[in-house]
C-alpha positions as CSV (number, residue, x, y, z in Angstrom):
1,M,0.2,-0.3,-0.2
2,T,1.2,3.6,-1.1
3,A,1.6,6.2,1.4
4,A,-1.0,8.5,-0.6
5,E,-3.3,4.7,-0.1
6,T,-3.0,4.4,3.1
7,T,-3.8,8.3,4.1
8,A,-7.2,8.0,1.8
9,T,-8.0,4.8,3.7
10,M,-7.7,6.9,7.4
11,A,-9.7,9.5,6.0
12,A,-12.3,7.0,4.7
13,D,-12.2,5.1,8.1
14,N,-12.8,8.7,10.0
15,D,-16.3,8.2,9.2
16,D,-16.2,4.5,11.3
17,K,-17.2,4.7,14.8
18,I,-14.1,3.9,17.1
19,E,-15.3,2.3,20.0
20,S,-13.0,2.5,22.9
21,V,-9.6,-0.1,23.8
22,Y,-11.5,-1.0,26.8
23,P,-13.5,-3.7,26.8
24,E,-15.6,-2.0,30.0
25,I,-15.9,1.3,28.5
26,R,-17.1,0.0,25.4
27,D,-19.4,-2.4,27.1
28,F,-21.2,0.5,29.0
29,Y,-21.4,2.4,26.0
30,R,-23.2,-0.5,24.3
31,Q,-25.7,-0.6,27.1
32,H,-26.5,3.0,27.2
33,P,-26.5,3.6,23.4
34,S,-28.8,7.1,24.5
35,L,-25.1,8.0,25.8
36,D,-22.6,9.1,23.0
37,Y,-19.1,7.8,23.0
38,F,-16.5,10.7,22.0
39,P,-13.7,8.7,21.7
40,S,-10.1,9.5,23.5
41,A,-6.9,10.6,22.1
42,L,-5.8,6.6,23.2
43,D,-8.6,5.1,20.6
44,R,-7.7,7.6,18.2
45,T,-3.5,6.9,18.4
46,R,-4.9,3.0,18.5
47,R,-6.3,2.9,15.1
48,F,-3.8,4.9,13.6
49,F,-1.4,2.3,14.9
50,D,-3.2,-0.4,13.8
51,K,-3.7,1.0,10.3
52,M,0.2,2.0,9.9
53,T,1.2,-1.3,11.0
54,E,-1.2,-3.5,9.4
55,G,-0.1,-7.5,8.7
56,N,3.4,-6.1,10.5
57,E,4.5,-8.2,13.3
58,I,3.7,-6.1,16.8
59,T,6.2,-7.2,19.6
60,K,4.4,-6.3,23.5
61,R,6.6,-5.0,26.3
62,I,6.4,-3.6,30.0
63,D,7.4,-0.6,30.8
64,A,6.7,0.1,34.3
65,L,4.7,-2.8,36.5
66,Y,2.1,-1.3,39.1
67,R,1.1,-3.1,42.4
68,V,-1.8,-2.0,44.5
69,M,-4.1,-2.8,47.0
70,P,-7.2,-0.4,46.7
71,G,-9.4,0.7,49.4
72,G,-7.1,-1.6,51.9
73,G,-9.0,-4.2,51.4
74,G,-6.5,-6.8,51.5
75,K,-7.0,-7.8,47.7
76,E,-4.2,-6.9,45.4
77,Y,-3.9,-5.7,41.8
78,V,-1.2,-5.1,39.2
79,Y,-1.4,-2.7,36.2
80,Y,1.1,-2.1,34.0
81,A,2.1,0.5,31.1
82,E,2.4,-1.8,28.2
83,Q,4.6,-0.7,24.9
84,W,3.2,-2.3,21.4
85,L,6.4,-1.9,18.8
86,A,5.8,-2.6,15.1
87,N,7.5,-1.4,11.9
88,D,4.7,0.9,9.8
89,Y,3.9,0.2,6.2
90,L,7.3,1.9,5.2
91,G,9.3,0.1,7.5
92,N,9.5,3.0,10.1
93,E,9.1,2.1,13.4
94,A,5.7,2.5,15.3
95,N,4.7,2.5,18.7
96,W,1.8,2.6,20.8
97,G,1.1,2.9,24.6
98,W,-1.2,2.0,27.3
99,T,-2.2,0.7,30.9
100,V,-3.4,-2.8,31.5
101,G,-5.6,-3.4,34.2
102,R,-6.4,-0.3,35.7
103,V,-9.5,1.7,33.5
104,E,-11.7,4.4,34.3
105,V,-15.2,3.2,33.8
106,P,-18.3,5.4,33.5
107,K,-21.2,5.4,35.8
108,A,-24.5,6.8,34.1
109,H,-26.7,9.4,35.6
110,M,-30.6,8.0,35.0
111,E,-33.2,9.9,34.5
112,W,-36.9,9.8,32.9
113,V,-36.6,10.7,29.5
114,A,-40.6,11.2,28.6
115,D,-40.3,11.5,25.2
116,E,-38.9,7.7,24.9
117,G,-41.3,7.1,27.9
118,K,-38.4,5.2,29.7
119,I,-35.8,5.6,32.1
120,L,-32.2,6.1,30.5
121,A,-28.6,7.8,30.8
122,T,-28.3,10.9,30.4
123,S,-25.1,12.0,31.0
124,I,-21.9,10.4,32.8
125,E,-22.1,11.2,36.8
126,R,-18.9,10.0,37.3
127,T,-16.2,7.3,37.2
128,E,-15.2,4.8,38.9
129,T,-11.4,2.7,39.1
130,K,-11.7,-0.7,38.5
131,Y,-8.5,-2.9,38.6
132,N,-9.0,-6.4,36.8
133,I,-5.7,-8.0,37.1
134,E,-5.2,-10.5,40.5
135,Y,-2.0,-10.3,41.6
136,N,-1.1,-13.9,41.7
137,E,1.2,-16.8,40.3
138,K,-0.6,-17.5,37.6
139,N,-1.6,-13.9,36.1
140,L,2.3,-13.1,36.6
141,K,3.2,-15.6,34.9
142,E,1.6,-14.3,31.8
143,I,3.1,-10.6,32.4
144,L,6.9,-10.8,33.6
145,P,8.0,-12.8,29.9
146,L,6.9,-9.3,28.6
147,C,9.1,-7.3,31.1
148,H,13.0,-6.3,29.8
149,N,16.1,-4.8,32.2
150,T,14.7,-1.5,32.5
151,T,11.4,-2.0,33.8
152,Q,10.3,-0.1,36.8
153,F,8.5,-2.0,39.5
154,I,5.8,0.4,41.7
155,I,4.0,-0.1,44.7
156,N,0.9,2.7,44.2
157,T,-0.2,2.8,48.1
158,G,-3.2,5.1,47.1
159,N,-1.8,8.3,47.3
160,Q,1.8,7.9,46.8
161,L,3.6,5.9,44.0
162,Y,6.9,4.0,45.1
163,S,9.5,2.7,42.9
164,T,11.0,-0.5,44.4
165,T,13.9,-3.8,43.5
166,R,11.6,-6.6,41.4
167,N,13.0,-8.7,43.9
168,S,11.0,-7.2,46.8
169,W,8.0,-6.0,44.5
170,M,7.5,-9.4,43.9
171,N,8.3,-11.5,47.2
172,D,7.5,-9.5,49.7
173,S,4.2,-8.4,51.3
174,F,2.1,-5.3,50.4
175,D,3.2,-3.6,53.7
176,D,6.8,-5.2,53.5
177,C,7.4,-4.1,50.1
178,V,6.2,-0.4,51.1
179,E,8.6,-0.3,54.2
180,F,11.3,-1.9,51.8
181,A,10.7,1.1,49.0
182,Q,10.3,4.0,51.6
183,T,13.0,3.2,53.5
184,G,15.4,1.2,52.2
185,K,14.8,-2.0,55.6
186,R,14.1,-4.9,54.5
187,V,11.5,-5.8,57.7
188,R,9.1,-8.9,57.6
189,G,6.1,-8.1,59.2
190,S,6.5,-10.4,62.3
191,D,10.2,-8.6,62.6
192,R,7.8,-5.1,62.5
193,E,5.7,-6.3,65.0
194,R,8.3,-6.7,67.7
195,E,10.4,-3.2,66.8
196,K,6.7,-1.5,67.6
197,K,6.4,-3.5,71.3
């Protein structure tokens, strides 16, 4: 495909409906057809990347891996910054990046719409952060091969991000990992309890 053909194809595709790259957001708007979805920059750049690299092999890598325990509820999750790399139709390197495992899901504001004779979503009331990859051995076995030598390992406490070592991130409890990231000291949970006494 020539550059002119690709540009013409992409211009024609602008009329196509662009949906969210996140399934949770796609599903929300499909469940609420009364609301219009306005594609984000992320959605548009994904469309561009897909067109420019169509048919070429895509390499995925993780540049930053996050561990989080939302709301202190005891359940841990993982999310990560993933980069997609491929050659475009001219042979130049193209890339696209997104966050996997964490998404801001819209919540609808519902109202009675007299013209329709039913209750419909009329606007977005707020968004809610949803994590969908649990921190467990099975998920880590799938994720870790995408990491590279300079991947950052980060602990998200909800109000602070701490960079830590791969070893601490992988092997320590959440609290021990946070403490190691804050102080540089390797204190295990039982040792911490003894120090408090």
